[in-house]
N, C-alpha and C positions, 0 to 999 in steps of 0.2 A: 646830249645825244639825240639825234633825230630818228624818226621811224626808219628812214632809209639805211641808217648805220646800225640799227638794232640787230643783234644776232638772230638770224632766221634759221629755222629748222631745215635740215636736209633729208635725203632719202633714208639715212639710218634712223633719224628720229621718227619719221613717219612709219618705218618698219617696226620700231620699238613701240609706237602707239598701238599697232595691231596686236603685239604681244601683251601690252598692258590692258587691252580690252578683254582678253581671255578670262581673267577672274570675274569681270562684270558679266560676261556672257554666262559663265558658270553659275553666278548668283541668280540670274534670270531663269536659267534652266532649273535650278534647285527649287526655287519658289513655286514655279508653275507645276513641275512634275510632282512635287510633294502634295500639293493640293489635290491633284488628280489621283494620287496613290492613296489618299486617306481612306476612302471607302473600302478598298480591298485590304488595306492594312488593318482597318478596324475589324474586318471579318476574321482575320488571322490571329491578331493579338488581343482582341476584345478589350480595348481601353475604355475607360469611363469618359464622359464628356469633358471632365476637367483634365484627364490625361491626354485627350486629343488636343486640347489647347496647349498643353505643355509640349507635346510633340511638335506642334506647329511653331511655337514662339520661344522655346528654349534657345534655339539658335539665335534668334533676333535679340533676345534679352542679353545673352552673354557677349555677343558681338558688340552690342551697344555699350556694355560695361567695360570692355577691354579696348575699344577703339582708341580712346585718348592715350592709354598707356602704350599701345603699339605704335601709334603715330609718332609719339615722342621717342620711343625706342628706335624706330627706323632712322630718325634724325641722328641718333648717336652711333649705332653700329653699322649703318648703311642701309639705304632704302631698298636697293636691289637685293641685298643679302636677306633682309627680312622677308621680302616678297618670295624668294625661293624657299626659305624655311617654311613659310606659311603654305605654299603650294604643296610641298612634300607632305606636311602634316595633314592637309585637307584631303589629299588622295588616300592616305592610310586610314584615316578615321572614316572616310566614306565607305570603305570596304567593311569596317566594323559595323557601321549602321546598316549596310545592305544585308548582313547576315545576323542581325539581332534576333534573338529568339524569345524576347520578353519586352514588355512595355518599358520597364525601368532601364534596361540596357539601351533601348532605342533613345529614350529621353537623355540618358547620359551621353550617348554618342552625338546627339544633336547639340548638346551643350559644348562638347569638345570641338565640334565643327564650328561653333560660334567663336570659340577662342582662336582656332586656326584661321577662320575667315577674317578675324579682326586684324591679322597681320597683312592681309592682302589689300584691302580697299584703301586705307590711307596711304599705303606705299605707292599704289598706282597713281592716285591723284597728285601726290607730292612730286613724283617723278615727272608727270606731265607738266607740272608747274615749272620745274627746272629745265626740262628739255625744250619747252616752247616759251621763250622769253618774249617774242613778238606778240603784242596784245591780240591782233587779229588771228594769228595762228593759234594762240592759246585758246581763244574762244571757240574756234572751230574744233580744236583737239578735244576740248571738254565736251563739246556737243557730240563728237564721234564716240567718246567714252560713254556718255550717257545713253547714246543710241544703242550701244552694244548691250545694255541691259534690256532694252526693248527687243533687240534681236534674239537674245536668249529666251525671253518670254514668248516670242513668236514661234521659235523653234521648239520650245519645251512641250507645248500641247501636242504638236504633231509627232515629234520623236518619242516623247514620253508616252503618249497615247498608244503608239504602235508597240512600244516595248511592254507596256502593261497589258496589252491585248494578247501578247505571246508569252510573256515571262511573269515572274512573281513581282510583288511590289518592291522588293529590295533592289531590283535592277535599276530603279530610278536613281538610286544613290551612286551606282557604278558609272553613270555618265561623267562624274567628276574625275575619274581616273585618267582617261586619255587627255583631258584638258590640262590636268596638272603635269602630265609627262611632257606635253608640248611646251608648256611654259618653262619647265626646268631646263629643257634643251635650248630653247631660243633666247631666253633672257640674257645669258652671258654673251651672246653673239651680237645682240641689237641694243641692249640697254646699258648705258654707262652707269657706274656707281655714283651715288651722291650721299654726302653726309655733312652735317653741320659741325665744323671742327671745334667751335667754342661753345658747345652745348652744355658743358658742366656735367656734374655727376647725376646719376639716375636715382631719384628719390623714391625709395620703396614705400615710405610712409604715405606719400602722395598717392601712390598706386592703391594702397589699402583704403585710403579715405575716399578715392574716386569710386571704388566698388561699394563701399558702405553708403555712399551718397545715392548710387543708381539702383542697385539690386533690391534693397528693402522697399523702395518706393514702387518699383515694378511689381514686387510681390503684393504690396498693398492694393495696387490697382486691380490685380487679378482677383484677389480675395473679396474686395468690397463689391465687385460686380456679381459675385456669387452668394456671399454670406452677409453682406451689409457691413456696417461699422461695428465690428466686434473688437474685443481687446487685442488679439494678435494683429489685426489690421491697423488699429490705431498705434500700437507699439511700433510696428514696422515703419509707419509713416514718420513718427517722431525720430526714430533712429536714422532714417534716410535724410530727413531735413537737417538734423544735427550734423550728420556726416558732410552734407553739402556746405553748410556754413563753415565747418572746420577746414574743408578742402579749399574753399575760396580764400579763407584767411591765410592759410599756409602758402598758397600760390602767390599771394601778394607780398609775402616776406622773402621768398626764395629768389636768389640771383638767377637760377636756371630752373624755372618752374616746369612741372609736368604739362600744365596748360597755362598759357599766358593770358590771364584774365583781362589784360588791357585791350585785347582784341575786341572785346564786347563794347568798348567805348566807341567803336566805329559803327555808326548807325546802319549803314548798308549791311555790314556783317551780321549784326543782331537781327535785323528785319528779315534777311534772307534765311537765316536759321529758323526763325519762327514760322515762316511760310512753309519750309520743308517739313518741319515737325508736325504742324497741325494738318497740312495738306496730305501727308502720308498716313495719318490716322484713319481717315475715311477709306483710303485705298486699301490698307491692310485688312480692314473688316470686310470690305466689298469682295476682295479676292477670295477669302475663305467662304463667304456665304454664297457667292455666285457659283463657284465650283460645286458646292454641295447641292445647290438648287438644280444644276444641270444633271448631276448624277443620281441624287436621291429623290428629287421631286419629279423631274422630267424622265428619270430612269434611262439616261443615255449611257451606252458603254463608254469606257475610258477613251478609246480612239475617237469616237464621235464627239464627245465632250471636248476633247483636246482640239479638234478641228474648229469647233464653235468658238473656242477661246482665241483662235488665231487672228481673226479680224480686229478685235479690240487691241491686241498686242501690236498689230501693224499700224493702227492709228497712233499708238504711243510712239512707234518708230518714226512716223511722219512728223509728229510734233517735236520730238527730240532733235531731229535734223533741221526742221524748218524754223523753230523758234529762235535759235541764235542768228539765223539769217534775217528774220524779221526784226530782231532786236538791234540790228545795225542801222535801221532806219526809224524804228518806233521806240520810244522810251521803254525801258525794261519794266517799269511799274505798270504801264498800260498792258503790256503783253502778259505779264503774270496775272493781273486782275481779270483779263479776258479769259485766260486759260482756266482760272478758278471758276469763273461764271459758267463756262461750258461744262465743267465737272459738276457744278451744282445742278444744272439741267439734267445731267446723266443720273444723278442720285434721285431726282424727282421722278424720272421715267421708271426707275427701279421700284419705286413705291407703288406703281400701277401694275406690276406683274402679279398674275394670279397662279394658283397651283395647277390650273387646267389650261392656261394660255400657252401658246407656242414659245419658242426660245428667241424669236426675232426681237421682241421688245427688250428682253433681258440682255441680249448681245448689243443692241443699239445703246441702251443706257450705260452699260459697262464700257462701251467704246468711247463715249464722251468722257467718262471718268478717266480712262487711260489717256485720252487726248490731253486733258489737264495735267495728268501726272508727267507725261513726256516733257511738257513745257516747263513746269516748275522744277523738275529734276535737273534739266540741262542749264536753265538760266539761274536757278537758285545756287547750284554748285559753282557756276562761274562767278557769281557775285561774291560768294563766300571766299573762294580761293583768291580771286582778284583783289579783294579788300585787304588781304594779309600780305606782309612783306615776304619775299621769297624764302628767307631763312626760317620763317614760321610756317612754311607750306605744309609740313607734316602735321603740325598742331591744328591748322585750319582745316586741312583735309579730313583729319580725324573727327573734328567737330561736325563737319558736313555729313560724314557717313554715320556718325553717332546719332544725330537727330533723325536721319532717314530710317535707319534700322530701328531706332526706338519708336518712331512714329508708326512704322509697319507693325511692330510687335504690340504696341499699345492698341492699335486698331483691332488686331486679332483678339486681344484680351478684353477690351471694353465692348466693342460692337459685337464680337462673338459671344461674349457672356450675356450681353443685353438680349440678343436674339434667342439665346438658350433659355434665359429667364422667361421671356414671353412664351416660348414653346412650352415650357414646363407648366406655366400657369394655365395655358389653354388646355393642355392634355390632362392635367389633374382634374379638370371639370368634366372631361369627356370619357374617362376610363369607365368601362362597363362595371356594374356592380358584380361582386364575386370574383373579380380578376385576382389570380394568385399573386401574392406580394412580390415574388421574385420577377414575375412577368411584368407587373406594374412598374417596378423599379427600373427595369431595363427599358421598357417602352417609354416611360416618362422622362428618362434621362436625356435622350437625343433621338433625332429622326433615324439615325443609323440603328439604334436599339429598337425602335418601333418596327423598322423593316425586318430585323432579324426575328421578331416575335409575331409577325403578322399571321403566321399559320396557326397560332394559338389564340387569336383574337377573333371577334365576330366580323362578318363580312362588312366592308366599308370602313373598318377602323383605320386602315392605313391612309385612306383618303382624308380622314379627319386629321391625322397626324401631319400629313403634307400641308393641309390648310394652316395648321398651327405653326409649322416651320416657316411658311410664307408670311404669316403675320409677323413673326420675328424679323424676317428680312425687311418688311415694310417699316417697322419701328426703327431698326438700326439705320436704314438708309435715310429716313427722315431726319434723324439726329445728324447724320453726315451732311445732308443738304444744308441744314441751318448753319452748322459750324463752318462749312466751306463758303457759304454766301457771306457770312460775317468776315471771314478771312479775305475774301475778294475785295470788299470795301476797305478794310484796314490796309491791305497791301497797296492799293491805289493811292492811299493817303501817305503811308509811311515811306514808300519808295518813289514818291513823286520827285524827289531831288536827283534820282538816278537817271542819267541820260541814256543814250544808245550804248550798246556793248560791242566791243570789237571794231569800232570805227577807228579811223586814224586819230590818234590822240595828240594833244599838244606836246611840244618838245619836252617840257619839264616833267609831265606825267610819265612819258615813256622812259625818261632817264630814271625816275624813281622806281619804275617797274622792272627795269632790266639790270641796272648796275649792281644792286645788292646780290643778285644771283651769282655774279662772278666773284664778289668779294667774300661772301659768307659761306659758299658751298665748295667743298672739295670734290673734284671730279676724277674719276679713274675708270679704266676699262676693265 
């Protein structure tokens, strides 16, 4: 089969792509708005620093834990059906989160949003893989899909900032409701159903083992950053690693595994996943710390902080659109390595920010970080999905989303906890003698706590707390810079065998990429 005879997408598929981009826009909105809402949320619910981190990353951890399960479930029951179920659940739970009256209820709602979100993302990517069989069209479609995340993040600060300026923090979650309604109405009209007919039975033991493998390790990462290597942390690590070994062994024995571990034998597949995972760790930590720096250190109101977050998000938008086009002429490994190099420069700029400097340097550094994110998100996803056969699109898409969500969540946990540890160490040395214990505990826990107790502390105390928080930012961004620079060199080496993406392919390659889609997937309206 030649490129000229490969099935090409028509108006319905492109209209369906617009619908499939809605969950990704929703995710971008959710991430940005929640970071902006955190300070006002903290004033209302009074969470501890650890609870703040759980509010931020409970969603990411559970979506990472359930993505593999939901990606395979979509292959079995229908990818459009699972997408619509997830959209309905996401809308309902968003309302619960918006009206949460306690920290524990909000954390539980965020976790439920993670499970609902896990049904959305692999379904969208897998459907794109089926709807766009032509390699050039698929590359462009995935670029548009990745761009929609940047669009959501670009709109989130402006829309969310305006809402938070006029309404309470819970209004940020209600943005999900109209998006879910539009998706439920439009999906049956524009998106055909796809399912893998010979996918076998759904193995519940594999689901349990996948959760045992992921969730305890995530818990251990969170706790070691705060408490060090204590017995619960070591125990959770051992349980998680044991679960991972048992999960992999079981997948190798099953005729219809939850995750086809043979995909990892493909060097491009494994390398692209590694780039996505490590690259997103720095981004997740930077998003949390930058928004706090804008609101708690620079003391900008939500709407102004949101506007300052707009330019970096637009830089990510440009990168997500432009990278697939550049990768048609420049080898993908070079494009990815260059993008990571720019992100490294951004992290270095962020280490030069001071508590009293303006926000221009902060935004410039963050913009370069987002420029790198847009490139690796679009190209990395295309490499992962393109390396898998069409009948494994759900599994490959789930892995791509799993490592991205896990990377963002780990970034919040590790870099956020690292910055908090630096803050606490600095503040403990600066607390005035005779400070009441309850005030000292609140002020020493986080910068939000220091701001809330500033009226009971000596003059100039809050400025010292801001300096301590900025020092935490410096240390976290330095760690991100070093790890991203190493990743840039490794990606240039490991991906050097990958040529251009989306260019006209040899006749045999196109046949391999398109024929199984018609053989292995059932289609229906």
